[in-house]
N, C-alpha and C positions, 0 to 999 in steps of 0.2 A: 571435669567430673567424669568418673568411670561409669560404664553401663550399669554396674552393680549398684552404685550410689544413686543413679537416676531411677533404677527400678525400685530401690528402697524408698526414695522420695515419692515416686508415683504411688506406691503401695500405701504410704502414710496418708497421702492426699486422698486416695480413694476411701480409706477407712474413715478419715475425718468427715468426708462428704457423706458417706453412708450413715455415720452416726448423726449428722445434722439432719439428714432426711428422716431418719428414724425418730429423732426427737420431735421434729415438726409434726410428723404423722401421729405420734403418741399424744401430742397436745391437741391435735384436731379431734382424735378419738375421745380423749378425755372431755373436751369441750362439748362434743355431741352427746356423750353419755351424761355429762353433768346437766346439759340442757334438758334431756329427756327426764332425768330424775327430778329436776326443778319443775318441769312441766307437769309431771305426774303429781307431785305434792301440791303444785298450784291448783290442780283439779280438786285434790282432797281437801285443801284448806279454804277453798272458796266457800262463802256462806251458802248453805243449802236452802236458799229461799228463792222465790220467784224474782226474776230480774228482767228489766226492759233495756234492750240494747238498740241503739240507732247506728246504722252504717251510713257514712257520708264520704265524700271525696273532697280534696282540696280545691278542685277546679269546677267552674260552672259547666264546662263542656260535658263532663262526665255525670252531671246531675240532672240532665235535661229530662230524662224519662220518669224516674221515681226515686224516692228515698225509702230505705228499708228500715222497718221497725220490727224487732224480734222480741216477742214475749217468751220467756223461758221459765218453765216450771221443772226444775231438775229432779224433783221427788218421783215423778212418774216414769221417764221425763215426757214432757209435752211441750210442743213448740207452736206458736201462732205467729205467722208472718203477715204484716200489713204492708202492702205496697202503696205508699203514699204518693199521690200525684205531685210530682216535683214542681208543677206550675200553680199549685194551690196557693192562693194569696193569704198571707198571714201577717199579723202584727208582730214586729220584732222588738223584743225587750231592749231597753236602753234608749228609747226615744228615736229610733231609726225610722219609724213609720211602717208602712206596708211594703212587703217584698214577696216575691215567689218563694216558696219553701226551699227550693234548691239554692237560693242565694244566702240563706241564713248563716250557714257555717262559714263559707268563704268571706262573707261580709264581716262577721265577728272576729274571724281569724286575722283578717287584714287590719282590723282595728285593735289587734293585740289584746283582745279580751281573754281572761284566764279560762281554763277548762271548766271550772265550776260555773262560771257565768254562762258559757256556751251550753252546758248541760241544762241549766235552768231555762235558757231561751228556747232550746229545741223542745223541751217538754211543754212549755207554755204554747209554743207555736203549733205543736201536734195534738195538744189536748190530752196528754197522757204523761204520767211521771216517767222520766228517763233516768235510769241509773248510771248509764255510761254511754259515751259517744266514741265510736271507733272509726278511724280513718282507713279506708281501703283505696286501692288504685282505681277501681271502676265499679259502678253499680250494675250488677247483672239483672237480666230479666228472669225472674223466678216464677214459674207458673204451675209447677207440680211438686209434690213432696220429694220425689227423687231428685229433682233439681236443687231443692233446698239442702238435702243431705250431701249432694255433690259439692255445693257451694261451701258448706261447712268444712268438708274434708279438704277442699282446695285452700281455704284460709288457714286451716290447721297446719298444712305442710309449707305454708309461707308463700303460696302463689297469689299474687295480687293483694297481699295482706296489709300493705301500707305500713302503718306504725302500730299494728296490733301486737302486743307483747307475747312472749313465748308462753307464759302460763295461760294467757287467754286463748291462744291458738290451741294449746293442749286441751283446754276445757271445751272448746268448740268441736275438736276432734272426738272427744268422749261423747258429747251430745249427738254428733252426727252418726256415730256407730251404735249408740244405745237407744236412739229414738226410733220407734216403729213408724212406718209410713202412715199408718192409720191414726197416729197421734200428732200429725203435722197438719195444721190448718193454714190456709192461704186466703187472704182477703185483700180487697182494694179499698182505698180511701181517697175520694175526690172531694168530699165535703165533711163537715163536722158530724153529721148524722151517721156517717159510716163508722166513725170511731165508737159511737155509742153501741152500734150493732156488734162491733168487734169484741166488746167487753164480755159478751156472752161466751166467747171461746177461751177467755183467760182462765187459768187454773190456779186460783189462790187457795192455799190450804186453810181448812177450817181451824179456828183457834178457840180454846176455852176462854181466852181473854179477849173481849171486844173493847178496843181502846177508843174512848170518846175524844173527839178532836174539836177544839174551838178555834175558829179563824177570825183574827182581829185585825181589821184594816186601819192602820194609822196614817195612810197616805192620803193625798188629795184626789186620788183616782176613784171615781164612783164605780161601784160594782166589781172592784178588784177582788174583794173577799169572796163574792159569789163565783167569780170566774175560777179562782184557784180551788175553791171547795168542790166545784163540779169536776175538776181534774182529779182531785183526791177520791171522790166518790166513784169515778170511772176506774180507779185502781183498787176498788173494793175496800176503801177506808170509810170510816164512820164519822161523819161531821155532824155534830149535835148543836153547834151554835155558830152563827155568822154575825159579826157586829163591827161597828166602827168605834174608834177611840181617839180622842184628841190628846195624843201623846207624841213625844218626839223620839222616834226610833230611826237613827241614820241607817242602820242595817237591820234586816229582818232576822228574827231569831225564833228558836223553838224551845219551849219550856216543858219539861217533863215532870209529872208528879213523882216524887222520890220512891214511893212504895208501889208504883204501877209497873207491871211487866210489859212495857210498851216501848222499849228501846228501838226495836226494829221498825215500828211504826214511825217513831220520831226520825229515824234515819231516812226512811222513804220520803216523808214530808219535806225534810231538809233539802232533798234533791231538786225541789221546785224553787229553791231560793238561790239568788245569785252570789251571795257572800260566802265566806268560809263557814263551813258547818259549825254552828255554835249551839249545841244542845246543852241546856242548863237545867238543873233540877231546882224547883222552887215550889214548896208546898203551899205558900201563901197565894201565889198567882193561880195555881191549879184550883185551889178552893174558891178563889174569887170568881173564876170563870166556869167553875164546876165541870172541869174536863181533865182527862188524863194527860192530854197533850194540848198545849196552847201555842198557836202559830201567830206571831206578830209580824205583819207585813210592813216593812219599813221603806225609807226613802230610796233604797237601792233598787226598788222595783219601779221607780218613776222614770 
């Protein structure tokens, strides 16, 4: 092979290699840009309603201090962070008995319980409706509003974010940058009375429609209806009836009056239930129990 042929071959190789590098770089840039666009629209498309997020880790070692509960009111925006004592003893849904709060997520995860069940169990253990459970690498100590804003920004850029999705990270980033320090409240919870005090800081929007809720306990667990209705009331929901019924409901369900503007209330209530969300419209049952939303507690709660 002549030197000219070798030079020509080397030139072709260099051009091919340069094109490959350019193509990979372009894909990376497109991926990042696409992710940012997806994240932006993820923020825009999220329901603009108050939400409760719990941050947990997969391991017991990182849950020793506290579990983070974040109440988000995006309309203002307003944030209330509750640092739950991780060693608080709670009753775990599913017949597991009593465990420290820090053990609930790892326990249910190892038992291969689905996310909906875990969300319900965390809500019942903490005494508040939980809309989502997000897994992060480590639970930080957050004692000031500035630390909360920094934590949100760190999760938003992917540091220690565990399995928090891109759109959720973008949403947290938006909250962190748009929430004033004066609109961030931080509380501690080492007993159930502390949760009741924290409710005063929650910012639920006033609504012209006040949805009446009936809670019907069909299980053999006495007081279950009262327990879950208390959690609903602490989330600013209006429970007008608590009753027991001798009916067979393998799975809990939520019944909505067809002409009631109470779909968001029904969704919030369903987050306390461990089965797949099953919101049904039924005029007859709504009239029977004289409520806009009827919650039937079934065997899946035993």
